[in-house]
CHARMM-style PDB file with segment names, atoms N, HN, CA, C and O in Angstrom:
ATOM      1  N   MET     1      28.122  -0.619  10.952  1.00  0.00      PROA
ATOM      2  CA  MET     1      28.684  -1.483  10.053  1.00  0.00      PROA
ATOM      3  C   MET     1      30.171  -1.664  10.271  1.00  0.00      PROA
ATOM      4  O   MET     1      30.637  -2.800  10.194  1.00  0.00      PROA
ATOM      5  N   LEU     2      30.945  -0.632  10.535  1.00  0.00      PROA
ATOM      6  HN  LEU     2      30.566   0.291  10.598  1.00  0.00      PROA
ATOM      7  CA  LEU     2      32.294  -0.812  10.742  1.00  0.00      PROA
ATOM      8  C   LEU     2      32.580  -1.610  12.066  1.00  0.00      PROA
ATOM      9  O   LEU     2      33.471  -2.458  12.117  1.00  0.00      PROA
ATOM     10  N   GLU     3      31.770  -1.289  13.145  1.00  0.00      PROA
ATOM     11  HN  GLU     3      31.046  -0.601  13.103  1.00  0.00      PROA
ATOM     12  CA  GLU     3      32.006  -2.030  14.374  1.00  0.00      PROA
ATOM     13  C   GLU     3      31.730  -3.520  14.279  1.00  0.00      PROA
ATOM     14  O   GLU     3      32.305  -4.329  15.007  1.00  0.00      PROA
ATOM     15  N   ARG     4      30.825  -3.863  13.352  1.00  0.00      PROA
ATOM     16  HN  ARG     4      30.358  -3.205  12.761  1.00  0.00      PROA
ATOM     17  CA  ARG     4      30.433  -5.286  13.189  1.00  0.00      PROA
ATOM     18  C   ARG     4      30.995  -5.901  11.970  1.00  0.00      PROA
ATOM     19  O   ARG     4      30.621  -7.009  11.586  1.00  0.00      PROA
ATOM     20  N   ASN     5      31.925  -5.171  11.331  1.00  0.00      PROA
ATOM     21  HN  ASN     5      32.229  -4.271  11.644  1.00  0.00      PROA
ATOM     22  CA  ASN     5      32.611  -5.646  10.092  1.00  0.00      PROA
ATOM     23  C   ASN     5      31.707  -6.148   9.043  1.00  0.00      PROA
ATOM     24  O   ASN     5      31.884  -7.253   8.530  1.00  0.00      PROA
ATOM     25  N   VAL     6      30.723  -5.346   8.706  1.00  0.00      PROA
ATOM     26  HN  VAL     6      30.579  -4.448   9.122  1.00  0.00      PROA
ATOM     27  CA  VAL     6      29.766  -5.684   7.630  1.00  0.00      PROA
ATOM     28  C   VAL     6      29.903  -4.635   6.575  1.00  0.00      PROA
ATOM     29  O   VAL     6      30.001  -3.430   6.808  1.00  0.00      PROA
ATOM     30  N   SER     7      29.903  -5.233   5.309  1.00  0.00      PROA
ATOM     31  HN  SER     7      29.824  -6.211   5.119  1.00  0.00      PROA
ATOM     32  CA  SER     7      30.187  -4.407   4.107  1.00  0.00      PROA
ATOM     33  C   SER     7      28.816  -3.925   3.557  1.00  0.00      PROA
ATOM     34  O   SER     7      27.752  -4.440   3.900  1.00  0.00      PROA
ATOM     35  N   LYS     8      28.925  -2.909   2.688  1.00  0.00      PROA
ATOM     36  HN  LYS     8      29.789  -2.491   2.410  1.00  0.00      PROA
ATOM     37  CA  LYS     8      27.723  -2.433   1.994  1.00  0.00      PROA
ATOM     38  C   LYS     8      27.167  -3.528   1.118  1.00  0.00      PROA
ATOM     39  O   LYS     8      25.952  -3.690   1.006  1.00  0.00      PROA
ATOM     40  N   GLN     9      28.038  -4.265   0.510  1.00  0.00      PROA
ATOM     41  HN  GLN     9      29.025  -4.133   0.601  1.00  0.00      PROA
ATOM     42  CA  GLN     9      27.589  -5.363  -0.333  1.00  0.00      PROA
ATOM     43  C   GLN     9      26.750  -6.429   0.398  1.00  0.00      PROA
ATOM     44  O   GLN     9      25.761  -6.943  -0.124  1.00  0.00      PROA
ATOM     45  N   GLU    10      27.210  -6.748   1.677  1.00  0.00      PROA
ATOM     46  HN  GLU    10      28.013  -6.330   2.102  1.00  0.00      PROA
ATOM     47  CA  GLU    10      26.474  -7.664   2.506  1.00  0.00      PROA
ATOM     48  C   GLU    10      25.089  -7.175   2.846  1.00  0.00      PROA
ATOM     49  O   GLU    10      24.112  -7.924   2.837  1.00  0.00      PROA
ATOM     50  N   ILE    11      25.038  -5.881   3.149  1.00  0.00      PROA
ATOM     51  HN  ILE    11      25.832  -5.273   3.156  1.00  0.00      PROA
ATOM     52  CA  ILE    11      23.752  -5.220   3.460  1.00  0.00      PROA
ATOM     53  C   ILE    11      22.845  -5.266   2.272  1.00  0.00      PROA
ATOM     54  O   ILE    11      21.669  -5.615   2.379  1.00  0.00      PROA
ATOM     55  N   ALA    12      23.412  -4.899   1.096  1.00  0.00      PROA
ATOM     56  HN  ALA    12      24.367  -4.616   1.008  1.00  0.00      PROA
ATOM     57  CA  ALA    12      22.609  -4.972  -0.160  1.00  0.00      PROA
ATOM     58  C   ALA    12      22.045  -6.305  -0.440  1.00  0.00      PROA
ATOM     59  O   ALA    12      20.882  -6.463  -0.811  1.00  0.00      PROA
ATOM     60  N   TYR    13      22.934  -7.312  -0.247  1.00  0.00      PROA
ATOM     61  HN  TYR    13      23.879  -7.184   0.054  1.00  0.00      PROA
ATOM     62  CA  TYR    13      22.509  -8.751  -0.475  1.00  0.00      PROA
ATOM     63  C   TYR    13      21.374  -9.089   0.511  1.00  0.00      PROA
ATOM     64  O   TYR    13      20.374  -9.675   0.099  1.00  0.00      PROA
ATOM     65  N   THR    14      21.504  -8.734   1.802  1.00  0.00      PROA
ATOM     66  HN  THR    14      22.317  -8.257   2.137  1.00  0.00      PROA
ATOM     67  CA  THR    14      20.546  -9.002   2.728  1.00  0.00      PROA
ATOM     68  C   THR    14      19.155  -8.339   2.383  1.00  0.00      PROA
ATOM     69  O   THR    14      18.098  -8.957   2.511  1.00  0.00      PROA
ATOM     70  N   LEU    15      19.232  -7.060   1.943  1.00  0.00      PROA
ATOM     71  HN  LEU    15      20.091  -6.558   1.839  1.00  0.00      PROA
ATOM     72  CA  LEU    15      18.021  -6.429   1.521  1.00  0.00      PROA
ATOM     73  C   LEU    15      17.321  -7.112   0.312  1.00  0.00      PROA
ATOM     74  O   LEU    15      16.096  -7.224   0.251  1.00  0.00      PROA
ATOM     75  N   LEU    16      18.145  -7.547  -0.613  1.00  0.00      PROA
ATOM     76  HN  LEU    16      19.140  -7.457  -0.563  1.00  0.00      PROA
ATOM     77  CA  LEU    16      17.548  -8.206  -1.737  1.00  0.00      PROA
ATOM     78  C   LEU    16      17.036  -9.653  -1.612  1.00  0.00      PROA
ATOM     79  O   LEU    16      16.054 -10.082  -2.217  1.00  0.00      PROA
ATOM     80  N   HSD    17      17.820 -10.374  -0.747  1.00  0.00      PROA
ATOM     81  HN  HSD    17      18.618 -10.025  -0.256  1.00  0.00      PROA
ATOM     82  CA  HSD    17      17.535 -11.875  -0.646  1.00  0.00      PROA
ATOM     83  C   HSD    17      17.065 -12.217   0.763  1.00  0.00      PROA
ATOM     84  O   HSD    17      16.809 -13.395   1.010  1.00  0.00      PROA
ATOM     85  N   GLY    18      16.930 -11.296   1.701  1.00  0.00      PROA
ATOM     86  HN  GLY    18      17.138 -10.339   1.501  1.00  0.00      PROA
ATOM     87  CA  GLY    18      16.582 -11.627   3.072  1.00  0.00      PROA
ATOM     88  C   GLY    18      15.068 -11.877   3.299  1.00  0.00      PROA
ATOM     89  O   GLY    18      14.233 -11.688   2.414  1.00  0.00      PROA
ATOM     90  N   ILE    19      14.782 -12.302   4.507  1.00  0.00      PROA
ATOM     91  HN  ILE    19      15.460 -12.456   5.226  1.00  0.00      PROA
ATOM     92  CA  ILE    19      13.388 -12.646   4.901  1.00  0.00      PROA
ATOM     93  C   ILE    19      12.967 -11.590   5.887  1.00  0.00      PROA
ATOM     94  O   ILE    19      13.636 -11.392   6.901  1.00  0.00      PROA
ATOM     95  N   PRO    20      11.889 -10.916   5.621  1.00  0.00      PROA
ATOM     96  CA  PRO    20      11.298  -9.901   6.606  1.00  0.00      PROA
ATOM     97  C   PRO    20      10.969 -10.752   7.866  1.00  0.00      PROA
ATOM     98  O   PRO    20      10.316 -11.793   7.796  1.00  0.00      PROA
ATOM     99  N   MET    21      11.488 -10.218   9.072  1.00  0.00      PROA
ATOM    100  HN  MET    21      12.019  -9.372   9.129  1.00  0.00      PROA
ATOM    101  CA  MET    21      11.330 -10.975  10.311  1.00  0.00      PROA
ATOM    102  C   MET    21      10.264 -10.280  11.194  1.00  0.00      PROA
ATOM    103  O   MET    21       9.331 -10.878  11.730  1.00  0.00      PROA
ATOM    104  N   LYS    22      10.510  -8.936  11.288  1.00  0.00      PROA
ATOM    105  HN  LYS    22      11.268  -8.451  10.853  1.00  0.00      PROA
ATOM    106  CA  LYS    22       9.631  -8.162  12.226  1.00  0.00      PROA
ATOM    107  C   LYS    22       9.269  -6.843  11.577  1.00  0.00      PROA
ATOM    108  O   LYS    22      10.091  -6.196  10.929  1.00  0.00      PROA
ATOM    109  N   LYS    23       8.013  -6.461  11.768  1.00  0.00      PROA
ATOM    110  HN  LYS    23       7.345  -6.987  12.294  1.00  0.00      PROA
ATOM    111  CA  LYS    23       7.586  -5.148  11.207  1.00  0.00      PROA
ATOM    112  C   LYS    23       6.920  -4.414  12.447  1.00  0.00      PROA
ATOM    113  O   LYS    23       6.199  -4.967  13.277  1.00  0.00      PROA
ATOM    114  N   ASN    24       7.280  -3.084  12.434  1.00  0.00      PROA
ATOM    115  HN  ASN    24       7.866  -2.635  11.760  1.00  0.00      PROA
ATOM    116  CA  ASN    24       6.521  -2.240  13.437  1.00  0.00      PROA
ATOM    117  C   ASN    24       5.934  -1.081  12.696  1.00  0.00      PROA
ATOM    118  O   ASN    24       6.567  -0.033  12.568  1.00  0.00      PROA
ATOM    119  N   GLU    25       4.764  -1.246  12.217  1.00  0.00      PROA
ATOM    120  HN  GLU    25       4.250  -2.098  12.321  1.00  0.00      PROA
ATOM    121  CA  GLU    25       4.115  -0.214  11.456  1.00  0.00      PROA
ATOM    122  C   GLU    25       3.733   0.991  12.200  1.00  0.00      PROA
ATOM    123  O   GLU    25       3.467   2.049  11.631  1.00  0.00      PROA
ATOM    124  N   HSD    26       3.704   0.818  13.594  1.00  0.00      PROA
ATOM    125  HN  HSD    26       3.921  -0.042  14.057  1.00  0.00      PROA
ATOM    126  CA  HSD    26       3.301   1.978  14.428  1.00  0.00      PROA
ATOM    127  C   HSD    26       4.543   2.845  14.945  1.00  0.00      PROA
ATOM    128  O   HSD    26       4.381   3.834  15.661  1.00  0.00      PROA
ATOM    129  N   ALA    27       5.684   2.431  14.560  1.00  0.00      PROA
ATOM    130  HN  ALA    27       5.816   1.628  13.979  1.00  0.00      PROA
ATOM    131  CA  ALA    27       6.896   3.204  14.984  1.00  0.00      PROA
ATOM    132  C   ALA    27       6.861   4.621  14.312  1.00  0.00      PROA
ATOM    133  O   ALA    27       6.437   4.747  13.164  1.00  0.00      PROA
ATOM    134  N   THR    28       7.301   5.654  15.028  1.00  0.00      PROA
ATOM    135  HN  THR    28       7.646   5.551  15.961  1.00  0.00      PROA
ATOM    136  CA  THR    28       7.278   6.952  14.503  1.00  0.00      PROA
ATOM    137  C   THR    28       8.672   7.498  14.366  1.00  0.00      PROA
ATOM    138  O   THR    28       9.538   7.107  15.149  1.00  0.00      PROA
ATOM    139  N   PRO    29       8.937   8.328  13.476  1.00  0.00      PROA
ATOM    140  CA  PRO    29       8.050   8.921  12.432  1.00  0.00      PROA
ATOM    141  C   PRO    29       7.719   8.003  11.303  1.00  0.00      PROA
ATOM    142  O   PRO    29       6.737   8.247  10.602  1.00  0.00      PROA
ATOM    143  N   PHE    30       8.564   6.842  11.056  1.00  0.00      PROA
ATOM    144  HN  PHE    30       9.362   6.645  11.626  1.00  0.00      PROA
ATOM    145  CA  PHE    30       8.295   5.965  10.051  1.00  0.00      PROA
ATOM    146  C   PHE    30       8.266   4.514  10.569  1.00  0.00      PROA
ATOM    147  O   PHE    30       8.821   4.226  11.629  1.00  0.00      PROA
ATOM    148  N   PRO    31       7.607   3.584   9.809  1.00  0.00      PROA
ATOM    149  CA  PRO    31       7.626   2.162  10.240  1.00  0.00      PROA
ATOM    150  C   PRO    31       8.942   1.596  10.130  1.00  0.00      PROA
ATOM    151  O   PRO    31       9.741   2.019   9.294  1.00  0.00      PROA
ATOM    152  N   LYS    32       9.239   0.577  11.000  1.00  0.00      PROA
ATOM    153  HN  LYS    32       8.590   0.233  11.679  1.00  0.00      PROA
ATOM    154  CA  LYS    32      10.541  -0.137  10.947  1.00  0.00      PROA
ATOM    155  C   LYS    32      10.359  -1.602  10.569  1.00  0.00      PROA
ATOM    156  O   LYS    32       9.301  -2.187  10.799  1.00  0.00      PROA
ATOM    157  N   GLU    33      11.381  -2.176   9.998  1.00  0.00      PROA
ATOM    158  HN  GLU    33      12.241  -1.701   9.811  1.00  0.00      PROA
ATOM    159  CA  GLU    33      11.383  -3.547   9.583  1.00  0.00      PROA
ATOM    160  C   GLU    33      12.703  -4.189   9.813  1.00  0.00      PROA
ATOM    161  O   GLU    33      13.738  -3.549   9.628  1.00  0.00      PROA
ATOM    162  N   GLU    34      12.712  -5.470  10.222  1.00  0.00      PROA
ATOM    163  HN  GLU    34      11.871  -5.990  10.372  1.00  0.00      PROA
ATOM    164  CA  GLU    34      13.971  -6.154  10.363  1.00  0.00      PROA
ATOM    165  C   GLU    34      13.970  -7.292   9.312  1.00  0.00      PROA
ATOM    166  O   GLU    34      13.006  -8.046   9.184  1.00  0.00      PROA
ATOM    167  N   ILE    35      15.108  -7.382   8.559  1.00  0.00      PROA
ATOM    168  HN  ILE    35      15.891  -6.769   8.663  1.00  0.00      PROA
ATOM    169  CA  ILE    35      15.231  -8.315   7.535  1.00  0.00      PROA
ATOM    170  C   ILE    35      16.508  -9.150   7.817  1.00  0.00      PROA
ATOM    171  O   ILE    35      17.592  -8.613   8.041  1.00  0.00      PROA
ATOM    172  N   SER    36      16.322 -10.495   7.793  1.00  0.00      PROA
ATOM    173  HN  SER    36      15.442 -10.932   7.611  1.00  0.00      PROA
ATOM    174  CA  SER    36      17.380 -11.442   8.160  1.00  0.00      PROA
ATOM    175  C   SER    36      17.812 -12.280   7.001  1.00  0.00      PROA
ATOM    176  O   SER    36      16.978 -12.698   6.199  1.00  0.00      PROA
ATOM    177  N   CYS    37      19.145 -12.552   6.878  1.00  0.00      PROA
ATOM    178  HN  CYS    37      19.824 -12.212   7.530  1.00  0.00      PROA
ATOM    179  CA  CYS    37      19.656 -13.281   5.668  1.00  0.00      PROA
ATOM    180  C   CYS    37      20.990 -13.983   6.110  1.00  0.00      PROA
ATOM    181  O   CYS    37      21.772 -13.436   6.887  1.00  0.00      PROA
ATOM    182  N   GLN    38      21.193 -15.162   5.597  1.00  0.00      PROA
ATOM    183  HN  GLN    38      20.558 -15.606   4.966  1.00  0.00      PROA
ATOM    184  CA  GLN    38      22.555 -15.746   5.861  1.00  0.00      PROA
ATOM    185  C   GLN    38      23.444 -15.271   4.805  1.00  0.00      PROA
ATOM    186  O   GLN    38      23.162 -15.445   3.619  1.00  0.00      PROA
ATOM    187  N   VAL    39      24.584 -14.637   5.215  1.00  0.00      PROA
ATOM    188  HN  VAL    39      24.813 -14.496   6.179  1.00  0.00      PROA
ATOM    189  CA  VAL    39      25.599 -14.212   4.311  1.00  0.00      PROA
ATOM    190  C   VAL    39      26.930 -14.905   4.654  1.00  0.00      PROA
ATOM    191  O   VAL    39      27.467 -14.646   5.731  1.00  0.00      PROA
ATOM    192  N   GLY    40      27.460 -15.729   3.837  1.00  0.00      PROA
ATOM    193  HN  GLY    40      27.024 -15.940   2.962  1.00  0.00      PROA
ATOM    194  CA  GLY    40      28.572 -16.510   4.201  1.00  0.00      PROA
ATOM    195  C   GLY    40      28.385 -17.367   5.395  1.00  0.00      PROA
ATOM    196  O   GLY    40      27.476 -18.196   5.396  1.00  0.00      PROA
ATOM    197  N   SER    41      29.177 -17.231   6.414  1.00  0.00      PROA
ATOM    198  HN  SER    41      29.916 -16.558   6.414  1.00  0.00      PROA
ATOM    199  CA  SER    41      28.986 -18.112   7.608  1.00  0.00      PROA
ATOM    200  C   SER    41      28.227 -17.411   8.687  1.00  0.00      PROA
ATOM    201  O   SER    41      28.225 -17.935   9.801  1.00  0.00      PROA
ATOM    202  N   ARG    42      27.598 -16.320   8.503  1.00  0.00      PROA
ATOM    203  HN  ARG    42      27.600 -15.893   7.599  1.00  0.00      PROA
ATOM    204  CA  ARG    42      26.884 -15.705   9.530  1.00  0.00      PROA
ATOM    205  C   ARG    42      25.491 -15.157   9.083  1.00  0.00      PROA
ATOM    206  O   ARG    42      25.212 -14.976   7.897  1.00  0.00      PROA
ATOM    207  N   TRP    43      24.655 -14.913  10.096  1.00  0.00      PROA
ATOM    208  HN  TRP    43      24.882 -15.060  11.059  1.00  0.00      PROA
ATOM    209  CA  TRP    43      23.325 -14.432   9.826  1.00  0.00      PROA
ATOM    210  C   TRP    43      23.326 -12.935  10.117  1.00  0.00      PROA
ATOM    211  O   TRP    43      23.695 -12.495  11.206  1.00  0.00      PROA
ATOM    212  N   LEU    44      22.903 -12.167   9.116  1.00  0.00      PROA
ATOM    213  HN  LEU    44      22.603 -12.525   8.232  1.00  0.00      PROA
ATOM    214  CA  LEU    44      22.777 -10.674   9.385  1.00  0.00      PROA
ATOM    215  C   LEU    44      21.351 -10.231   9.583  1.00  0.00      PROA
ATOM    216  O   LEU    44      20.438 -10.774   8.961  1.00  0.00      PROA
ATOM    217  N   VAL    45      21.152  -9.283  10.414  1.00  0.00      PROA
ATOM    218  HN  VAL    45      21.894  -8.842  10.920  1.00  0.00      PROA
ATOM    219  CA  VAL    45      19.868  -8.675  10.553  1.00  0.00      PROA
ATOM    220  C   VAL    45      19.996  -7.197  10.235  1.00  0.00      PROA
ATOM    221  O   VAL    45      20.714  -6.508  10.960  1.00  0.00      PROA
ATOM    222  N   VAL    46      19.346  -6.650   9.194  1.00  0.00      PROA
ATOM    223  HN  VAL    46      18.763  -7.209   8.606  1.00  0.00      PROA
ATOM    224  CA  VAL    46      19.348  -5.316   8.933  1.00  0.00      PROA
ATOM    225  C   VAL    46      18.025  -4.628   9.336  1.00  0.00      PROA
ATOM    226  O   VAL    46      16.950  -5.082   8.945  1.00  0.00      PROA
ATOM    227  N   VAL    47      18.104  -3.581  10.081  1.00  0.00      PROA
ATOM    228  HN  VAL    47      18.977  -3.212  10.399  1.00  0.00      PROA
ATOM    229  CA  VAL    47      16.941  -2.839  10.565  1.00  0.00      PROA
ATOM    230  C   VAL    47      16.802  -1.677   9.667  1.00  0.00      PROA
ATOM    231  O   VAL    47      17.768  -0.927   9.527  1.00  0.00      PROA
ATOM    232  N   ILE    48      15.657  -1.447   9.023  1.00  0.00      PROA
ATOM    233  HN  ILE    48      14.872  -2.056   9.137  1.00  0.00      PROA
ATOM    234  CA  ILE    48      15.410  -0.325   8.143  1.00  0.00      PROA
ATOM    235  C   ILE    48      14.205   0.396   8.545  1.00  0.00      PROA
ATOM    236  O   ILE    48      13.342  -0.122   9.254  1.00  0.00      PROA
ATOM    237  N   THR    49      14.142   1.610   8.087  1.00  0.00      PROA
ATOM    238  HN  THR    49      14.843   2.031   7.511  1.00  0.00      PROA
ATOM    239  CA  THR    49      12.895   2.443   8.193  1.00  0.00      PROA
ATOM    240  C   THR    49      12.390   2.720   6.835  1.00  0.00      PROA
ATOM    241  O   THR    49      13.177   2.939   5.914  1.00  0.00      PROA
ATOM    242  N   VAL    50      11.143   2.721   6.673  1.00  0.00      PROA
ATOM    243  HN  VAL    50      10.504   2.544   7.421  1.00  0.00      PROA
ATOM    244  CA  VAL    50      10.457   2.972   5.334  1.00  0.00      PROA
ATOM    245  C   VAL    50       9.722   4.219   5.253  1.00  0.00      PROA
ATOM    246  O   VAL    50       8.837   4.418   6.085  1.00  0.00      PROA
ATOM    247  N   ASN    51       9.972   5.092   4.355  1.00  0.00      PROA
ATOM    248  HN  ASN    51      10.691   4.930   3.679  1.00  0.00      PROA
ATOM    249  CA  ASN    51       9.162   6.280   4.104  1.00  0.00      PROA
ATOM    250  C   ASN    51       8.401   5.920   2.828  1.00  0.00      PROA
ATOM    251  O   ASN    51       8.951   5.979   1.728  1.00  0.00      PROA
ATOM    252  N   HSD    52       7.230   5.576   2.977  1.00  0.00      PROA
ATOM    253  HN  HSD    52       6.783   5.528   3.870  1.00  0.00      PROA
ATOM    254  CA  HSD    52       6.379   5.135   1.819  1.00  0.00      PROA
ATOM    255  C   HSD    52       6.064   6.351   0.871  1.00  0.00      PROA
ATOM    256  O   HSD    52       5.970   6.193  -0.346  1.00  0.00      PROA
ATOM    257  N   ALA    53       5.913   7.514   1.455  1.00  0.00      PROA
ATOM    258  HN  ALA    53       5.990   7.642   2.444  1.00  0.00      PROA
ATOM    259  CA  ALA    53       5.565   8.722   0.644  1.00  0.00      PROA
ATOM    260  C   ALA    53       6.736   9.049  -0.365  1.00  0.00      PROA
ATOM    261  O   ALA    53       6.492   9.411  -1.516  1.00  0.00      PROA
ATOM    262  N   ASP    54       7.946   8.911   0.094  1.00  0.00      PROA
ATOM    263  HN  ASP    54       8.144   8.617   1.029  1.00  0.00      PROA
ATOM    264  CA  ASP    54       9.127   9.237  -0.776  1.00  0.00      PROA
ATOM    265  C   ASP    54       9.651   7.988  -1.381  1.00  0.00      PROA
ATOM    266  O   ASP    54      10.561   8.095  -2.202  1.00  0.00      PROA
ATOM    267  N   LYS    55       9.169   6.767  -1.064  1.00  0.00      PROA
ATOM    268  HN  LYS    55       8.429   6.680  -0.397  1.00  0.00      PROA
ATOM    269  CA  LYS    55       9.578   5.539  -1.599  1.00  0.00      PROA
ATOM    270  C   LYS    55      11.079   5.359  -1.323  1.00  0.00      PROA
ATOM    271  O   LYS    55      11.850   5.087  -2.243  1.00  0.00      PROA
ATOM    272  N   VAL    56      11.505   5.517  -0.009  1.00  0.00      PROA
ATOM    273  HN  VAL    56      10.879   5.737   0.738  1.00  0.00      PROA
ATOM    274  CA  VAL    56      12.830   5.456   0.441  1.00  0.00      PROA
ATOM    275  C   VAL    56      12.972   4.532   1.592  1.00  0.00      PROA
ATOM    276  O   VAL    56      12.173   4.596   2.526  1.00  0.00      PROA
ATOM    277  N   LYS    57      13.991   3.637   1.576  1.00  0.00      PROA
ATOM    278  HN  LYS    57      14.641   3.585   0.817  1.00  0.00      PROA
ATOM    279  CA  LYS    57      14.330   2.763   2.688  1.00  0.00      PROA
ATOM    280  C   LYS    57      15.679   3.265   3.217  1.00  0.00      PROA
ATOM    281  O   LYS    57      16.578   3.566   2.432  1.00  0.00      PROA
ATOM    282  N   VAL    58      15.818   3.354   4.513  1.00  0.00      PROA
ATOM    283  HN  VAL    58      15.088   3.109   5.150  1.00  0.00      PROA
ATOM    284  CA  VAL    58      17.012   3.890   5.226  1.00  0.00      PROA
ATOM    285  C   VAL    58      17.391   2.789   6.215  1.00  0.00      PROA
ATOM    286  O   VAL    58      16.580   2.292   6.996  1.00  0.00      PROA
ATOM    287  N   VAL    59      18.735   2.427   6.127  1.00  0.00      PROA
ATOM    288  HN  VAL    59      19.394   2.831   5.493  1.00  0.00      PROA
ATOM    289  CA  VAL    59      19.244   1.454   7.037  1.00  0.00      PROA
ATOM    290  C   VAL    59      19.499   2.132   8.404  1.00  0.00      PROA
ATOM    291  O   VAL    59      20.244   3.109   8.475  1.00  0.00      PROA
ATOM    292  N   ILE    60      18.890   1.622   9.474  1.00  0.00      PROA
ATOM    293  HN  ILE    60      18.284   0.829   9.416  1.00  0.00      PROA
ATOM    294  CA  ILE    60      19.130   2.136  10.800  1.00  0.00      PROA
ATOM    295  C   ILE    60      20.380   1.498  11.368  1.00  0.00      PROA
ATOM    296  O   ILE    60      21.312   2.191  11.777  1.00  0.00      PROA
ATOM    297  N   THR    61      20.399   0.054  11.396  1.00  0.00      PROA
ATOM    298  HN  THR    61      19.642  -0.509  11.065  1.00  0.00      PROA
ATOM    299  CA  THR    61      21.564  -0.633  12.021  1.00  0.00      PROA
ATOM    300  C   THR    61      21.579  -1.956  11.409  1.00  0.00      PROA
ATOM    301  O   THR    61      20.645  -2.379  10.727  1.00  0.00      PROA
ATOM    302  N   VAL    62      22.706  -2.644  11.673  1.00  0.00      PROA
ATOM    303  HN  VAL    62      23.464  -2.301  12.227  1.00  0.00      PROA
ATOM    304  CA  VAL    62      22.859  -3.988  11.205  1.00  0.00      PROA
ATOM    305  C   VAL    62      23.564  -4.860  12.312  1.00  0.00      PROA
ATOM    306  O   VAL    62      24.489  -4.335  12.931  1.00  0.00      PROA
ATOM    307  N   TYR    63      23.226  -6.043  12.583  1.00  0.00      PROA
ATOM    308  HN  TYR    63      22.474  -6.470  12.080  1.00  0.00      PROA
ATOM    309  CA  TYR    63      23.893  -6.883  13.585  1.00  0.00      PROA
ATOM    310  C   TYR    63      23.851  -8.344  13.123  1.00  0.00      PROA
ATOM    311  O   TYR    63      23.079  -8.740  12.249  1.00  0.00      PROA
ATOM    312  N   THR    64      24.731  -9.117  13.769  1.00  0.00      PROA
ATOM    313  HN  THR    64      25.358  -8.796  14.479  1.00  0.00      PROA
ATOM    314  CA  THR    64      24.807 -10.484  13.446  1.00  0.00      PROA
ATOM    315  C   THR    64      24.044 -11.371  14.472  1.00  0.00      PROA
ATOM    316  O   THR    64      24.020 -11.068  15.665  1.00  0.00      PROA
ATOM    317  N   LYS    65      23.427 -12.462  13.983  1.00  0.00      PROA
ATOM    318  HN  LYS    65      23.447 -12.708  13.014  1.00  0.00      PROA
ATOM    319  CA  LYS    65      22.679 -13.291  14.899  1.00  0.00      PROA
ATOM    320  C   LYS    65      23.518 -14.485  15.327  1.00  0.00      PROA
ATOM    321  O   LYS    65      23.133 -15.154  16.286  1.00  0.00      PROA
ATOM    322  N   GLY    66      24.606 -14.791  14.702  1.00  0.00      PROA
ATOM    323  HN  GLY    66      24.919 -14.247  13.924  1.00  0.00      PROA
ATOM    324  CA  GLY    66      25.411 -15.950  15.041  1.00  0.00      PROA
ATOM    325  C   GLY    66      26.095 -16.496  13.814  1.00  0.00      PROA
ATOM    326  O   GLY    66      26.086 -15.883  12.746  1.00  0.00      PROA
ATOM    327  N   LYS    67      26.684 -17.653  13.984  1.00  0.00      PROA
ATOM    328  HN  LYS    67      26.691 -18.151  14.851  1.00  0.00      PROA
ATOM    329  CA  LYS    67      27.452 -18.285  12.903  1.00  0.00      PROA
ATOM    330  C   LYS    67      26.805 -19.563  12.432  1.00  0.00      PROA
ATOM    331  O   LYS    67      26.177 -20.232  13.252  1.00  0.00      PROA
ATOM    332  N   LYS    68      26.903 -19.946  11.216  1.00  0.00      PROA
ATOM    333  HN  LYS    68      27.413 -19.402  10.550  1.00  0.00      PROA
ATOM    334  CA  LYS    68      26.453 -21.120  10.729  1.00  0.00      PROA
ATOM    335  C   LYS    68      27.234 -22.339  11.243  1.00  0.00      PROA
ATOM    336  O   LYS    68      28.464 -22.345  11.276  1.00  0.00      PROA
ATOM    337  N   GLU    69      26.497 -23.339  11.631  1.00  0.00      PROA
ATOM    338  HN  GLU    69      25.497 -23.334  11.604  1.00  0.00      PROA
ATOM    339  CA  GLU    69      27.192 -24.591  12.150  1.00  0.00      PROA
ATOM    340  C   GLU    69      27.705 -25.366  11.078  1.00  0.00      PROA
ATOM    341  OT1 GLU    69      28.302 -26.419  11.308  1.00  0.00      PROA
TER     342      GLU     69
END
């Protein structure tokens, strides 16, 4: 987050309003999902893992896809 200058609020916004892009249900130990959303002038991609048993989502990484034209 710090390296890419992304705030907790931007990640929360992406998780609430973003579009699921990729899912890997076979990833171990937990499935992974990429969620994309435009936040301001850039597109963020948040990669999370989901532990369905504990009903917990954990952010693995976040990166930007580019800037809005």
